[in-house]
N, C-alpha and C positions, 0 to 999 in steps of 0.2 A: 504494500500500500504506500502511496506517495507520502514523502516526508519533507516538510518545509524546514530547511536547515538554517544555520545561523547567518544573519545578514551581515553585509559589510556596509558601512556608512561613511560618508565623507562630506564635510561642510567646508566651504572656502574660507580663506584667511582674513577677509575684511569683516569687521564686526561693527555693528551699531547697537547701542544699548537702548532700552526703552526711554530712559531719561533724555538721551540724545535725540531720539525720535520726536519726543514731545517738544523739545526746544526747537527742532527743525520745523515742526508744524506751526509753531507760534511765529517763527521768522518768515516762513513762506506764505502763511495764510492769516496774518494778524487781523485783517479786516473781514474775514469770513463770518457771515452772520450766525453760523452754527458751529463756530470753532470750539466753544465751550463743550458742546455735546460730543464733538469728535474727540476732543482731548480726554473726556471722561471714558469714552468707549475704548480708546487706545490704552488708557491706564488700567482698565478692567480686563484686558485680554489675558493678563497673567504672564505675558512675554517679558522676559528680562533682557534678552539680547537676540539678535539675528545675525546670520552670516551672509555675506554678499560676494559675488564673483568679481566686483569692481569696487573701488573706493566710492563712498557715497556721493562725492562731487561728480564722478562720472555717471553714476546711476541717475542723478538729477538732470543730466543733459539728455537731450533727445536728438541724436544725429540722424534719425530717420529709420524706417523699418528695414531698409536695405543694410545699413550699418549694423543694426541690432541683430539681424539674421547672421551676418558674418561673425559677430561675437559669439552668438549661440553655437554655431558650428565649431568654431575654434575652441571654445571652452569645453564643449562636449568631447572633442577629440583629445584635448589635453588632460581631462580629468577622469573620464569614465574608465579607461582601461585598467588603471590601478585598483579601482573599486571592484571591477569584475574579477581581476586576478585574486584579490583577497577573498571574495565570495566563493570562488572555485576552490581555493586552498582550504577554506573552512568546511566545505562539503567533501573534501578529499577527492576532487575530480580534476581532470584536465580538459581543455577545450574540445578535443575530438570526442569526448564522451557526452557532449551536450547535443540533444536532438532538436530542440526548439529554443529560440530566444524570443521572449516577450519583452518588448521595449515600450515603456510608457513615458509620455511627456506632454504637457499641455502648455508649455511656455516658450516653444520655438518649433520650427518646422524644417525638416530636411527631406529631400527626395532625390535619390534613393534614401531609404531610412537609415539611421545609424547602425542598424543590425547588419546591413550589407557591408559597411565599412569595418565593423567589428569582426565579421567572419574572415575577411581578408587580412586584417591587422593582427589578430590574436591567435590564428591557427585553428579556428573552428572548421569543421568539414564543409566542403561546398554544398553538401546535401542538407545542411542544417536549415530547418524551417524557420521562417520569420513571422512574427506577429506584432507589428507596431500598433499602438493604441494612442490616439492623439486627442480624443474629444470627451473623455470621461472625467477629466479634471482630477479632483482629489479622490474620487472613487476608484481611480484606475489602479491604485496599489492593490486594493482588494480584488478588483476584476482580474488583474494579472495573476494573482494567486489562484483564483478560481479557474481561469483558463488553463493554467499549468496543471491543476488538479484534474480537470477534464481530459487533458492530453495524456496524462499518466494513467488515467483510468482506461482510456482506449488503447494505450501502449504501455503495458505494465513495466517493461524494462527500460523505458525512456527516462531521460533526465532533462529538466528545463531550467534555463537561466532566465531570471527576471531582472530587468534594469529599470529603475525609476530615476529620471534625470530632470530636475526642476530648477530653472533659473528664473524665479518669480520676479526678481528685480528688473529683468528685461521687459516686463509688462508695465512698468511705471509710466503713467501718462500725466504730464504736468498740467494739462488742461482739464482733466477730470476732477471736478471740485465738489461732487456730491458727498454727503456724509459717508456713504458706503465706500466710496473710493478713498477718502481720507483714512477711514478705518483700515482698509486693505493695505494702505501704504505703511501702516504700523504693525501689521499682523504677519505678512508673508515673508519668508526667507528663502534662501537658496540651499539646495542639498542634493546629493546623489546617494542612491542606495542600490544594492544588488544582492540577490539571494538565489540559491539553487533549490529546486524541488527535485528530490531524488525519487525515481520510481521504486527503487529497492534500497534498503539500508539507510543509514543516516541517523543523526540525533536531532530531535526537534519536534515539531507538531505533525503527527500523523493525520493527514487530511481525510475527513470522513464524509462530509456533505457540504454542498454550497448552494447558494441561491441568490437571486436578485429581486429587488422590489423598486418600482417607480411610483412616486406619488402623482396621481393624475393632475393635469392642468397646472404644473409648476415649472414648465420648461423655461420660462423667462425669469425665474428666481435667481439662478446662477447662470451667467452666460457671458460670452464674448461678443462685442460688436467688432467685427473685423473691418478695419478702415485702412486707408493709405498709410496711416501712422502706426499701424500694428494692431495688437490685441487690446481692446478696451474692456477691462473686467467690470461686470455689472452684478451687483449684489443687492438683492431685495431685503428689506428690513424684516420680512417674515421668515427668513432662513433660520435664525436661531431657534425658532419654535418648532422645527420639523421633527424633533425627537418624539413628540406625542403621536404622530401617525406612523413613525418608523419603528418605535419600540415594539408594537405588536407584530410587525413583520419579523423582527429578530426572534421574538418569542415563538412565533408560528414555526419558523424553520427548526428551532430547537425541539419543539413538540413533535414535529415530523420524525425527528431522530430519537424520540422518546427521552429527551433531556428537558430539564427545567432551566430556562435562560436566567432565572434569578439565583440559581444555586450552582453555578459553574466555578471552577477553580482559578481561571484566569481569563482576562478580557484584554484584547488588543483592539483599540477603537481609534478611528480617525479623530484627532483633536482639532476640529475646525475653529474652535473657540471654547472658552470655559463654560458657557451656558450649554453647549452641546453635551458636555460631560456631566454637568450638574443635572440637567433634565433626564438624561439617560439613566443616571444613577437612581433618580426618583421613580421613573416609569418602569424600570426593570426591578426595582426594589433590591439594589445591591449597594454596599457601602462605597462611599467616594474613594476609599483606598484601593478599590478594585481597579480603578483607572489610573493608578499612579504612574505607569509607564507612559501613557499618553500625555498626562499632565507634565511629566518631565520633558518630553519632546517639545511641547508647546512653550514651556518656560525657557528652555535653553536654545531652541532653534526657531521658534515661531511656527507658523503653519508652512511646512515645506511640501504642501500639496500631496501628490501621490506617494511620496517617500515617507510620509508620517507613520503609516502602519508598520512599515519595515523598520524604521528607527525604533518605534515602541517595542516591536518584537525583539530587536537587538538588546534593548534594555532588560527585557525579561531573561534573555540568555545570560546577560552579565550578572544579574542578581542571583542566578543559580539556585533558586529556591523551589522551582517547579519539580514535582516528583513524577516518576514513571506512572502512566495511567491517568494522571489528572486531566480533566476535561476543560475545554475553553472555547472561546468564540473570537473571531476577528471580523471587523466590519469597517468598510470605507464608505464615505458619503460624498456625493458630488452632484454635478449638474443633472437635472432631470425632473425632479430631485430623485437621485438614484442611490440605493444602498446595495453594496456588494458584500455578502455575508458568507463566512465559512466556519465550520465546526471541526474540531479535531482534538486528539488526545496526545499528551506529551509522551514521547518515547525516548528513553535513554539506554535502551538495550537493543542495538541494531540487529544482533543475532536472532532476536525474537521474530524478525520480519522474514526470515528465510522460509 
């Protein structure tokens, strides 16, 4: 049965603290009629710092979509291979042993996809299948795990590499002055994650069931307006309240597996913001401490989009408190409004999978 191994995570070297973000907002938007509200929202995110691929002075410039696309491609090629190599090492595999690469990113665009470049650059077999996912936003981390699980169910001896590459700072738009945009400017960070799903063997989460759920008529709640200046992120004020309709979807999937979503041993949840975690804790009736890995990601890195769930998973590996056979849930949320959910049990005895 497919096992989700230990992820590799990398964040870039440029750092901006939340205090610096607040001061920057005051300097840039001192006459904004809703500045006070925006500052309170940024303060309440729980983010202490975020990492950026460029110094903040360059982030604030907008040299055009063409120039940003060049930066996206160059940064991808400079930074992704080392993260992939670490993920492969942690799964005890080499590139020729990978059968599918799932590559998720919603903050830049390349065609051919980065998977084609990686296959030639890092020694993957020419027969390696490619699955780039560009439009699921923050939900894509969960979707990538689910599609890897599906593939390994169909091909039990296969191994899948997942890469999540998100440079959210390249989506900064200086002319977007809505409160949602100002909040986003203080919430999102840059990061890369990679992880392997092994068809056989491995230590990590033995994937058992997955599912998706879309809240009807919410397509415009999280979206991009694609213009000549690039991606303009649009965030509806109703988004933080989406856990009320999504929590039953998480519970339903658990019930289909004869589990109780309120009584699991671990939870890896996309931390879009603190209210998401607070509300889900309440609606699932689980203690806030259950989401400690997700809260730590939000605090230290901000919202790194599709990479959040993989970073939170990595923190659970590092804590090393999960026991063989314990049961848990992973969930990513994003545009649609979409939830991508998976259930699995921790396995620390690879020989038991034989």
